[in-house]
N, C-alpha and C positions, 0 to 999 in steps of 0.2 A: 504494499499500500504506499509506504513512504517513498520507495523507489519510483513508483508510477507518478506520484505527486511531484517529485523533483524533476522527472523527465518532462512532464507537462509544463511545469513552470519554466524550465530551461527552453523548451520549444517555443513558448509564447513570448518570453522576454528576449531571446537571442535567436530568432529563426534563421538569420543569415549564416551564422557560425555553426548551427546545429545541423541544418539541412543541406547546405551547399557543398559541392565538391570544389576542388581547386580551379577547374575550368569554368565553373559557374561564377566564380569571383571575378572573372574577366582577365586574369593573368595566365594566359595559356603557355607561357614560357618562363614563368617565375620559379623561384626556389621551392614554393610549396608543391607545385606540380612535379618538379624533379624529385622531391622527397617522396611523394606518393608513388612515383614510378619505381624508385629504388626499393620501396617497401613491397610493392607488387613483385618485383624481381626476386627479392629475398624470399618471399613466401613461395614463389614458384621453384626456386632452387631447393628449398627445404622439402617441398612436396615431391619433386622429382627424385631427390636423393633418397627419401624414405621409400618411394615406390621401387626404386632400383635395388635398395637393400632387401626389401621384402621378396622381390623377384629372384635375387641372387640366393637368398635363404631357401626359397621353395625349390629352386633348381638343384641346390646342394643336397637338400633332403631327398629329392627324387633320385639323384645319382647314388647317394648312399643306400637308399632302399633297394635299388636295382642291384647294386654290388652285393649287398647282404643277402638278397634272394639268390643270386648266382652262386655265392659262396656256400649257401646252405644246401644246395643240390648234391645228391650223391654222385660219385665219379661215374662217368659214362652215361648219365641221364641227359636226354635231349628234349627240350621243350617241356610241355606240361606232363605231369605224371598221370598215367592212365588209371581209371577206376577199376578195382578188381571185380 
């Protein structure tokens, strides 16, 4: 309740600073826009880095599982084991 009240008061009293992006302020090449672009770039780098780390982890686990399955087969076995 208190947070909502503060948000409404901030929106009513300072609408330009609360609702406008750097381009809406009119400075399309100012330092505020440059800072916003650097923030977006930083978030993209972190997101892509984490996606790459998860992908590498999944690929490593798949290779280890395939190697463990291959090592657990009896000597001379080829393919799937046949049902008796």
